[in-house]
SERO-4910 file (N, C-alpha, C, O; in steps of 0.05 Angstrom, whole numbers):
BEGIN
 pado doro    nc1    nc2    nc3   cac1   cac2   cac3    cc1    cc2    cc3    oc1    oc2    oc3
  Met    A   1450   -182    660   1447   -207    647   1442   -204    617   1440   -223    602
  Ala    A   1439   -179    609   1435   -174    580   1459   -184    564   1482   -183    573
  Gly    A   1452   -194    540   1474   -203    523   1481   -232    526   1497   -243    509
  His    A   1471   -245    546   1478   -273    550   1469   -290    527   1483   -308    518
  Ser    A   1445   -285    517   1435   -300    494   1452   -297    470   1457   -316    455
  Lys    A   1461   -273    465   1478   -268    441   1503   -285    443   1511   -297    423
  Trp    A   1516   -285    466   1540   -300    469   1534   -330    467   1550   -345    455
  Ser    A   1512   -339    479   1504   -367    477   1499   -375    448   1507   -397    439
  Gln    A   1486   -357    433   1480   -363    405   1505   -366    389   1508   -384    373
  Ile    A   1524   -348    392   1548   -348    376   1566   -372    384   1580   -383    367
  Lys    A   1565   -380    410   1580   -403    418   1568   -428    405   1583   -446    397
  Arg    A   1542   -430    403   1530   -453    390   1537   -453    360   1542   -474    349
  Lys    A   1536   -429    348   1544   -427    320   1572   -436    315   1578   -451    297
  Lys    A   1590   -426    332   1618   -433    329   1623   -462    337   1641   -475    326
  Gly    A   1607   -472    356   1611   -499    365   1608   -519    343   1620   -541    343
  Ala    A   1591   -513    323   1587   -532    301   1610   -533    282   1613   -552    267
  Thr    A   1628   -513    283   1649   -511    263   1677   -511    275   1695   -524    264
  Asp    A   1681   -498    297   1708   -494    308   1715   -513    330   1738   -522    331
  Val    A   1697   -519    348   1704   -535    371   1697   -564    366   1675   -571    358
  Lys    A   1716   -581    371   1712   -610    367   1691   -620    387   1692   -614    410
  Arg    A   1673   -637    377   1653   -648    394   1666   -665    416   1656   -666    439
  Gly    A   1688   -678    410   1701   -694    430   1711   -677    454   1709   -687    477
  Gln    A   1720   -653    449   1729   -636    470   1706   -627    487   1708   -626    512
  Leu    A   1684   -621    475   1660   -613    489   1650   -635    507   1643   -631    530
  Phe    A   1649   -659    495   1639   -683    510   1658   -689    534   1649   -698    555
  Ser    A   1684   -684    530   1703   -689    551   1697   -671    575   1699   -680    598
  Lys    A   1691   -646    570   1685   -627    591   1659   -634    605   1657   -633    630
  Leu    A   1639   -642    590   1614   -650    602   1617   -676    618   1605   -679    640
  Ser    A   1634   -694    608   1639   -719    623   1653   -714    649   1647   -726    669
  Lys    A   1672   -695    650   1685   -688    675   1665   -679    696   1666   -688    719
  Glu    A   1647   -661    688   1627   -650    707   1609   -673    717   1603   -673    741
  Ile    A   1601   -691    700   1584   -713    708   1599   -731    728   1588   -739    748
  Gln    A   1625   -737    722   1641   -754    739   1643   -742    767   1640   -756    787
  Val    A   1650   -716    768   1654   -703    794   1627   -702    809   1627   -706    834
  Ala    A   1606   -696    795   1580   -694    808   1572   -722    820   1562   -723    842
  Ala    A   1577   -743    805   1570   -770    814   1588   -778    838   1579   -791    856
  Lys    A   1614   -770    836   1632   -777    858   1624   -763    884   1626   -775    905
  Leu    A   1616   -738    882   1610   -723    906   1582   -729    918   1578   -728    942
  Gly    A   1563   -734    900   1535   -738    909   1522   -764    903   1498   -767    909
  Gly    A   1536   -782    891   1524   -808    884   1514   -808    856   1510   -787    843
  Gly    A   1508   -832    845   1501   -836    818   1471   -835    811   1463   -839    788
  Asp    A   1454   -829    831   1426   -828    827   1418   -799    822   1418   -783    841
  Pro    A   1410   -792    798   1403   -764    792   1380   -753    809   1379   -729    814
  Ser    A   1362   -771    816   1338   -762    832   1346   -752    860   1331   -738    873
  Leu    A   1370   -761    869   1380   -754    896   1404   -735    894   1415   -727    915
  Asn    A   1412   -727    870   1436   -711    867   1430   -689    847   1431   -693    823
  Ala    A   1425   -665    858   1417   -642    841   1439   -634    822   1433   -628    799
  Arg    A   1464   -635    831   1486   -628    813   1488   -647    790   1493   -639    767
  Leu    A   1484   -672    795   1485   -692    774   1462   -688    754   1466   -691    730
  Arg    A   1439   -682    764   1416   -677    746   1422   -653    727   1417   -654    704
  Thr    A   1434   -633    739   1441   -609    723   1462   -617    701   1460   -608    678
  Ala    A   1482   -633    709   1503   -641    691   1492   -658    668   1500   -655    645
  Ile    A   1474   -676    675   1462   -693    655   1445   -677    636   1445   -682    612
  Ser    A   1430   -658    647   1413   -641    630   1430   -625    611   1423   -622    587
  Ala    A   1453   -614    620   1471   -599    603   1482   -617    581   1485   -609    558
  Ala    A   1489   -642    588   1500   -661    568   1479   -667    547   1486   -668    523
  Lys    A   1455   -672    556   1434   -679    537   1428   -655    518   1422   -659    495
  Ser    A   1430   -631    529   1424   -607    512   1445   -604    490   1440   -591    470
  Glu    A   1468   -617    494   1489   -616    473   1490   -642    457   1509   -648    443
  Ser    A   1469   -659    460   1467   -684    445   1489   -704    452   1497   -719    434
  Met    A   1498   -704    476   1518   -723    485   1504   -751    486   1483   -753    499
  Pro    A   1516   -772    474   1503   -798    474   1498   -809    502   1514   -804    520
  Ser    A   1476   -823    505   1469   -834    531   1490   -853    542   1494   -854    566
  Asp    A   1503   -868    524   1524   -886    533   1547   -871    546   1558   -880    566
  Asn    A   1554   -848    535   1576   -831    546   1568   -821    573   1584   -821    592
  Ile    A   1543   -813    576   1533   -803    602   1534   -825    623   1543   -820    646
  Glu    A   1525   -848    616   1525   -871    635   1553   -879    643   1558   -884    667
  Arg    A   1572   -879    624   1600   -886    631   1612   -865    650   1626   -872    669
  Ala    A   1605   -840    645   1616   -819    663   1605   -822    691   1620   -818    710
  Ile    A   1580   -829    694   1568   -833    720   1582   -857    734   1589   -855    758
  Leu    A   1586   -879    720   1598   -902    732   1627   -897    740   1637   -908    760
  Lys    A   1641   -881    724   1668   -873    731   1668   -857    757   1685   -861    774
  Gly    A   1649   -839    759   1648   -822    782   1641   -837    808   1652   -831    829
  Thr    A   1624   -858    806   1617   -873    829   1637   -896    835   1635   -910    855
  Gly    A   1657   -899    817   1678   -919    821   1670   -947    811   1685   -966    816
  Glu    A   1648   -949    797   1639   -974    787   1652   -981    760   1650  -1003    750
  Leu    A   1666   -962    749   1681   -965    724   1708   -952    726   1709   -929    735
  Glu    A   1728   -966    718   1755   -954    720   1759   -932    699   1745   -930    679
  Gly    A   1779   -915    705   1787   -894    686   1781   -866    695   1787   -847    681
  Ala    A   1770   -863    719   1764   -836    729   1790   -823    739   1806   -835    753
  Ala    A   1793   -797    733   1816   -782    743   1807   -767    769   1784   -763    774
  Ala    A   1827   -759    784   1822   -744    809   1821   -714    802   1841   -701    804
  Tyr    A   1798   -705    795   1795   -677    786   1792   -658    810   1779   -665    830
  Glu    A   1804   -635    808   1802   -614    828   1789   -590    815   1797   -582    793
  Glu    A   1770   -578    829   1756   -555    818   1769   -529    829   1772   -525    853
  Leu    A   1777   -512    810   1790   -487    817   1778   -464    801   1770   -468    778
  Val    A   1777   -440    813   1767   -417    799   1790   -396    797   1803   -390    817
  Tyr    A   1794   -386    773   1814   -365    768   1800   -339    761   1779   -339    747
  Glu    A   1810   -317    770   1799   -291    764   1820   -273    751   1843   -274    758
  Gly    A   1811   -257    732   1831   -241    718   1818   -218    703   1794   -213    705
  Tyr    A   1835   -205    688   1827   -181    672   1835   -185    643   1856   -196    637
  Gly    A   1818   -175    625   1824   -176    597   1831   -148    587   1835   -130    604
  Pro    A   1832   -144    561   1837   -118    549   1819    -96    561   1795   -101    564
  Asp    A   1830    -73    566   1814    -50    578   1802    -57    604   1782    -45    613
  Gly    A   1813    -77    618   1804    -83    645   1778    -99    648   1767    -99    670
  Ile    A   1768   -111    627   1744   -127    630   1748   -150    650   1771   -160    653
  Ala    A   1727   -157    665   1729   -179    685   1726   -206    671   1708   -210    654
  Val    A   1742   -225    680   1741   -252    669   1741   -272    692   1759   -271    708
  Leu    A   1722   -290    692   1720   -311    713   1722   -338    699   1708   -343    680
  Val    A   1741   -355    709   1747   -380    696   1743   -403    715   1756   -404    736
  Glu    A   1725   -422    708   1721   -446    724   1736   -469    711   1733   -475    687
  Thr    A   1753   -483    727   1769   -504    717   1763   -530    732   1753   -530    754
  Met    A   1770   -552    719   1769   -579    731   1794   -593    720   1795   -600    697
  Thr    A   1813   -598    738   1839   -608    729   1850   -630    747   1843   -632    771
  Asp    A   1867   -647    735   1881   -667    751   1910   -659    756   1925   -674    767
  Asn    A   1916   -634    749   1943   -623    754   1941   -593    756   1943   -578    736
  Lys    A   1937   -583    780   1932   -554    784   1956   -537    777   1953   -514    769
  Asn    A   1980   -548    780   2004   -532    773   2005   -527    743   2012   -505    734
  Arg    A   2000   -548    728   1999   -545    699   1978   -526    690   1983   -508    674
  Ser    A   1954   -529    701   1932   -511    694   1938   -482    700   1933   -465    684
  Ala    A   1948   -477    724   1954   -450    732   1974   -437    713   1971   -414    705
  Ala    A   1995   -452    706   2016   -441    689   2004   -435    661   2010   -414    649
  Glu    A   1988   -454    651   1978   -450    624   1957   -428    622   1955   -413    603
  Ile    A   1940   -426    643   1920   -405    643   1933   -377    646   1925   -358    633
  Arg    A   1953   -375    663   1968   -350    665   1980   -342    638   1980   -319    631
  Ser    A   1991   -362    625   2004   -357    599   1983   -347    578   1989   -329    563
  Ile    A   1959   -358    579   1938   -350    560   1931   -321    565   1928   -305    547
  Phe    A   1928   -313    591   1922   -286    597   1944   -267    588   1939   -247    575
  Asn    A   1969   -275    594   1991   -257    587   1994   -254    557   2002   -232    548
  Lys    A   1989   -274    542   1992   -273    513   1969   -259    498   1970   -254    475
  Asn    A   1948   -254    513   1924   -242    501   1915   -217    515   1891   -211    519
  Asn    A   1935   -200    522   1931   -174    533   1914   -174    559   1898   -156    564
  Gly    A   1919   -194    575   1905   -196    601   1924   -203    623   1948   -204    619
  Ser    A   1913   -206    647   1929   -213    670   1912   -227    691   1888   -221    694
  Leu    A   1924   -246    705   1910   -259    727   1907   -241    751   1925   -224    756
  Gly    A   1885   -243    765   1882   -227    789   1882   -244    814   1883   -269    812
  Ala    A   1881   -232    837   1880   -247    862   1852   -258    867   1833   -248    855
  Pro    A   1849   -279    883   1823   -290    889   1805   -268    901   1812   -253    919
  Gly    A   1781   -266    890   1762   -246    899   1763   -220    884   1747   -201    889
  Ser    A   1782   -218    865   1786   -192    851   1763   -185    832   1757   -162    829
  Val    A   1751   -205    820   1728   -200    801   1703   -216    807   1682   -210    796
  Ala    A   1705   -236    824   1682   -253    830   1658   -237    839   1635   -244    834
  Trp    A   1663   -216    854   1641   -199    865   1625   -185    843   1603   -175    848
  Met    A   1636   -184    819   1622   -171    797   1602   -189    783   1588   -180    765
  Phe    A   1600   -214    792   1581   -233    780   1562   -244    801   1567   -244    825
  Glu    A   1539   -254    791   1520   -268    808   1513   -294    795   1511   -296    770
  Arg    A   1509   -315    811   1504   -342    801   1474   -346    799   1459   -341    817
  Lys    A   1465   -355    775   1437   -359    770   1433   -386    755   1452   -396    742
  Ala    A   1409   -396    756   1401   -418    739   1391   -406    713   1377   -386    713
  Tyr    A   1398   -419    690   1391   -408    664   1380   -430    646   1391   -452    644
  Phe    A   1358   -423    633   1346   -441    613   1342   -426    587   1334   -403    587
  Tyr    A   1346   -440    565   1341   -428    539   1324   -447    523   1331   -470    519
  Leu    A   1301   -438    514   1282   -455    500   1277   -444    471   1276   -420    467
  Glu    A   1274   -463    453   1268   -456    425   1239   -466    419   1228   -482    433
  Asn    A   1228   -455    398   1202   -463    388   1180   -461    408   1163   -479    411
  Thr    A   1180   -439    423   1158   -433    442   1156   -403    444   1169   -388    430
  Asp    A   1139   -394    462   1134   -365    465   1136   -357    494   1134   -373    512
  Glu    A   1140   -331    498   1144   -320    525   1120   -325    544   1124   -333    567
  Glu    A   1096   -322    534   1072   -325    551   1070   -354    561   1063   -358    584
  Thr    A   1074   -373    543   1073   -401    551   1093   -408    572   1087   -421    592
  Val    A   1118   -399    568   1139   -405    587   1134   -391    614   1139   -402    635
  Phe    A   1123   -367    613   1116   -352    637   1096   -368    654   1100   -372    678
  Glu    A   1075   -377    641   1054   -392    655   1064   -418    668   1055   -426    689
  Ile    A   1084   -430    655   1095   -455    664   1115   -452    687   1115   -468    706
  Thr    A   1131   -431    686   1154   -428    704   1151   -408    726   1166   -410    746
  Val    A   1133   -389    725   1133   -367    744   1127   -378    772   1140   -369    792
  Asp    A   1109   -397    775   1103   -407    802   1125   -426    812   1126   -432    836
  Ala    A   1142   -435    794   1164   -453    802   1188   -437    811   1207   -449    822
  Gly    A   1188   -410    808   1210   -394    818   1225   -378    798   1245   -365    804
  Ala    A   1215   -377    773   1229   -361    752   1227   -332    759   1206   -322    767
  Glu    A   1249   -318    756   1251   -289    763   1249   -271    739   1236   -250    740
  Asp    A   1260   -280    717   1261   -264    693   1257   -282    668   1271   -301    665
  Ile    A   1237   -275    652   1231   -290    628   1230   -271    605   1215   -251    606
  Lys    A   1245   -276    584   1245   -257    562   1251   -271    536   1266   -290    534
  Pro    A   1238   -261    514   1245   -272    488   1271   -259    478   1278   -238    487
  Asp    A   1284   -273    460   1308   -261    448   1304   -257    418   1284   -265    407
  Glu    A   1324   -244    406   1320   -237    378   1322   -261    359   1318   -257    335
  His    A   1328   -284    369   1331   -308    352   1306   -326    354   1305   -348    343
  Gly    A   1285   -316    367   1260   -331    369   1258   -350    392   1240   -366    394
  Gly    A   1277   -349    410   1277   -366    433   1268   -351    458   1262   -327    457
  Val    A   1267   -365    480   1259   -353    506   1279   -360    527   1287   -383    530
  Glu    A   1288   -340    542   1307   -344    563   1293   -343    590   1274   -328    594
  Val    A   1301   -360    608   1290   -361    635   1313   -360    655   1332   -375    654
  Phe    A   1311   -341    674   1331   -338    695   1317   -343    722   1294   -334    726
  Cys    A   1330   -357    740   1319   -361    766   1341   -366    787   1364   -371    779
  Pro    A   1335   -364    813   1355   -370    833   1365   -399    830   1351   -416    820
  Val    A   1389   -403    839   1401   -430    838   1384   -451    851   1380   -473    840
  Asp    A   1372   -444    874   1356   -464    889   1329   -469    876   1314   -487    885
  Ala    A   1322   -455    855   1297   -460    841   1301   -476    815   1282   -481    801
  Tyr    A   1326   -484    810   1333   -498    785   1315   -523    782   1303   -527    761
  Asp    A   1314   -540    803   1300   -565    800   1270   -560    795   1259   -574    778
  Lys    A   1257   -542    809   1229   -537    805   1223   -527    777   1204   -535    765
  Val    A   1239   -508    767   1235   -498    741   1239   -519    720   1224   -521    701
  Glu    A   1261   -535    723   1266   -556    704   1243   -576    703   1235   -585    681
  Lys    A   1234   -584    726   1212   -604    728   1186   -592    716   1171   -607    703
  Ala    A   1181   -566    720   1158   -554    709   1159   -554    678   1139   -559    665
  Leu    A   1182   -548    667   1185   -548    638   1182   -576    627   1169   -581    607
  Thr    A   1195   -595    640   1194   -623    631   1165   -634    632   1156   -647    613
  His    A   1151   -628    654   1123   -637    657   1106   -626    635   1087   -638    626
  Ala    A   1113   -601    625   1097   -589    604   1106   -597    576   1096   -588    556
  Gly    A   1126   -615    575   1136   -624    549   1155   -606    535   1160   -609    511
  Leu    A   1167   -587    550   1187   -569    538   1215   -577    547   1221   -579    571
  Val    A   1232   -582    527   1259   -590    533   1278   -567    527   1280   -559    504
  Pro    A   1291   -556    547   1309   -533    542   1333   -540    524   1344   -562    526
  Lys    A   1340   -522    507   1364   -525    490   1388   -522    508   1408   -535    505
  Ile    A   1386   -504    528   1407   -500    548   1394   -501    575   1373   -488    580
  Ala    A   1406   -515    594   1397   -516    622   1422   -518    639   1436   -539    639
  Lys    A   1428   -497    654   1453   -498    669   1453   -476    691   1436   -459    692
  Leu    A   1473   -479    708   1479   -458    728   1502   -441    717   1521   -452    707
  Ser    A   1499   -415    718   1519   -398    705   1523   -373    721   1508   -366    739
  His    A   1545   -359    715   1551   -333    727   1544   -311    707   1551   -312    684
  Phe    A   1531   -290    717   1523   -268    700   1535   -242    712   1534   -238    736
  Pro    A   1545   -224    695   1556   -199    705   1534   -181    716   1513   -178    704
  Lys    A   1540   -168    739   1521   -149    750   1519   -124    733   1498   -112    730
  Asp    A   1542   -117    721   1543    -94    703   1561   -102    680   1581   -117    684
  Glu    A   1555    -92    656   1571    -99    632   1590    -77    625   1585    -53    631
  Ser    A   1612    -84    611   1632    -65    604   1634    -63    573   1638    -83    559
  Thr    A   1631    -38    563   1633    -33    534   1661    -21    529   1669     -2    541
  Ile    A   1675    -33    510   1702    -24    503   1704    -19    473   1685    -25    459
  Ser    A   1727    -10    464   1731     -3    436   1729    -29    419   1734    -51    430
  Asp    A   1724    -26    394   1722    -49    376   1748    -64    375   1749    -89    374
  Glu    A   1771    -50    375   1797    -62    374   1802    -79    399   1811   -101    397
  Ser    A   1796    -67    422   1799    -82    447   1780   -105    449   1786   -126    460
  Ala    A   1755   -101    438   1735   -122    439   1745   -147    424   1740   -170    432
  Ala    A   1758   -142    401   1769   -165    385   1790   -180    401   1790   -205    400
  Lys    A   1807   -166    415   1827   -178    432   1814   -193    455   1823   -215    462
  Ala    A   1794   -181    467   1780   -194    490   1766   -220    481   1767   -240    495
  Leu    A   1754   -219    458   1740   -243    448   1760   -265    442   1754   -289    447
  Lys    A   1783   -258    432   1804   -278    428   1813   -291    454   1817   -315    456
  Leu    A   1816   -274    475   1824   -284    501   1803   -304    511   1809   -326    520
  Ile    A   1777   -296    510   1756   -313    520   1754   -339    505   1751   -360    517
  Glu    A   1757   -338    479   1755   -362    462   1779   -381    467   1776   -405    467
  Thr    A   1802   -369    471   1826   -385    476   1824   -400    503   1831   -423    505
  Leu    A   1814   -385    523   1809   -398    549   1788   -420    546   1791   -441    557
  Asp    A   1767   -414    532   1745   -433    529   1753   -459    515   1742   -480    520
  Asp    A   1773   -457    498   1783   -481    484   1803   -498    500   1809   -520    491
  His    A   1811   -488    523   1831   -503    539   1817   -527    552   1795   -525    562
  Asp    A   1830   -550    551   1818   -575    561   1811   -574    590   1792   -587    599
  Asp    A   1826   -559    607   1821   -559    635   1799   -539    644   1791   -539    667
  Ile    A   1791   -522    625   1772   -501    632   1744   -510    624   1738   -517    602
  Gln    A   1726   -509    644   1698   -516    641   1681   -493    631   1665   -496    613
  Asn    A   1685   -470    643   1668   -447    636   1684   -421    638   1702   -418    655
  Val    A   1678   -402    620   1690   -376    621   1668   -355    621   1649   -356    605
  Tyr    A   1669   -336    640   1649   -315    642   1663   -288    640   1686   -285    650
  Ser    A   1649   -269    629   1661   -242    626   1639   -221    628   1615   -227    623
  Asn    A   1646   -197    634   1627   -175    634   1629   -158    609   1619   -136    607
  Leu    A   1642   -169    588   1644   -156    563   1617   -153    549   1601   -172    548
  Ser    A   1611   -129    539   1586   -124    525   1592   -118    496   1608   -101    490
  Leu    A   1579   -133    478   1583   -129    449   1556   -126    435   1537   -138    443
  Ser    A   1555   -109    415   1531   -106    399   1528   -130    382   1547   -145    377
  Asp    A   1503   -135    372   1498   -158    354   1517   -156    330   1528   -176    321
  Glu    A   1519   -132    318   1534   -129    294   1564   -135    298   1576   -149    282
  Leu    A   1574   -125    320   1603   -129    325   1608   -158    332   1629   -169    324
  Leu    A   1590   -171    347   1594   -199    354   1594   -216    330   1611   -234    327
  Glu    A   1576   -211    312   1575   -227    287   1601   -222    270   1612   -241    258
  Lys    A   1609   -197    269   1633   -190    253   1658   -203    265   1674   -214    250
  Leu    A   1661   -203    291   1685   -214    303   1685   -244    303   1706   -257    305
  Ser    A   1661   -256    302   1659   -285    304   1656   -299    277   1654   -323    275
  Ser    A   1656   -283    256   1652   -295    229   1678   -307    218   1679   -318    196
***
């Protein structure tokens, strides 16, 4: 799980300049709609919806947008698309593992476009199960303006497994998926609002490759991440702070 904070930090940095807020809100809205459709519009009774709303709020998505997405998902407001959730697995430069979560209303279009992105960026799609085993799913929280000891005292009894400060002055919290609600409620009760709160995939082992290949791999990951049908991109690529800053500047 090392390096997740670095990637999260650089994504937030780039998000302010490169990625349109509308595109980000569209992806967040899709997740809220699907969560509400599958589990109902009451966050207190729908864990997935609570997670989706938390993620949207952490990105400063307006409350009106969140409410509209919920109503579309429950069918109380017109305009919802029939989204299908699909996962693609593949390889990047030097064989790094790439896991792609999509939400699409046209799986044939998505499959063709995702395959094209891999092919054009020194990668290739793999068969189902080819790289998924290299990752584990965890709940993840990132907090600013606090310290490790405070966060430990608040979250350890709620199920937090790993709590660590990062080089940017924040604190990361990792826990099992089924402990997400307890940890989130513990933080909220203590008045701490996570900058990031989500369920994510983390590589069991990371892969270090040459600087040249790393630049190509980062381009593949960013191109995938910018695609409208793709919700999340995960990789086992390991980059140093210096190289990540250099490649992302």
